[in-house]
N, C-alpha and C positions, 0 to 999 in steps of 0.2 A: 505494500501500501504507501501510495506516494504521499509525504509532506508538504503541508499547505504553511505557507509563510504568507504576510502580509505585502501588498504592493499598492503601486498608484495607478490607478484605472481613470480613466476620463469620465465614468458616471459615479466615480467615488470608489471608495476601498473595497478590493474582492480579495478573494482567497484563489491562490496560481501556486503550481505544486513546486519544486525544487526548483527548476527549471527554467522557470518565470513566465510558462505558458497558463494563459489564463482557461477557468475553467468554464468563463462565459463564451456562449458562442460568439461567434463574429458576422456580419452580414452576410458573407458568402456561405453561410451555414445555412439560413433559413429565408423566405421570403421571395417575392420576383426583385429579378435582378435587370435594371434599366441601363445603357448604353447609346451613349451617340457621336456620330463619329462623322469628319468633313473627309470624304474619300479622296474627293476629285480625279473622279471617272472609275464607277466601280467597275468596271470590265477590266479594268487593268490590273486591278489589286484584287481579283475575285477571288483568285489561288489563295493566295495571303488571308483574304477574310474566312477563308473556310478553315483552315487550319487556326486561326486566333479561335473562332466560334466554336468548333468541336471541341475545344479543350478548356472553353468556358461555362461559367454557369451562367450566363447572359439568354432572358428570357425575351427580351425584346431590344432590338438593336437598330436605331435609329440612322439613318445615312444621308444627308445632307452633299448637295453638288455630287449626286450618282450619275449625272449626264445621262442618264438613258431617255429615250425617250420611242414615239410608235415602232419605229424601224429598229428595235432591239425587242426578239422575244425573250419572255420570262425565264424560258429554259437556259439561257444565257447564264441569268445572274441566280440560277437555282445554287442555294445550300441546302444539305441532307439535314433535315430535320426539322425547318422553317418555311414557313408560307411568306409568300413576298407583296405588298402590299406597296403602290406605289404612286407619285404625283409623276409623269412625265414631265420633261420640259418640252417646249416646242421647237418643233422644226423651223432652222433657217433664222432663227432669232440669235442671240448671245450665245456665247461657247458654252454659259457657263447653265447650272438649274438643275434642277429634278431632287425630288424626295423622294424615299422608298423605306418598308420598316419592314425590317423580317420578326417574325412571331416564331415563338416553338410551336408545334403542332399540336401542342397538347393543350395548349391554351384559346379560352373563347374566346371570341369577340365578332364584334357586329359594327360592320361602316357605316358612318352617320350619312347619307346624303345628303341631310338638309343641313350640313355645316361644310360641304363640298364647295370651295369657289371656283367659279372657272375664269 
């Protein structure tokens, strides 16, 4: 059995084992984890993003500057275990834009059409 000692914890005093490891669970041990990423072209980074997301506990990933448009099929931006919802940029306008959200397939969600702007 490990020995406990007092330590300084952001929420007040807590009990830690002799190695200083808190018995409190961290934010990564519970709950829904959100992440946001300004990626500057999703397709050029899709492989790296796939490696990151497969080894993380992120449940919802918001991607800015995806630069996806109607010419890109969702299969090109597919990540295993996630569904993709996005707002494409308009073709033949500025070189930036586009946002998308990756949601773990085990999450229930609903797209609010009344909140969309065109």
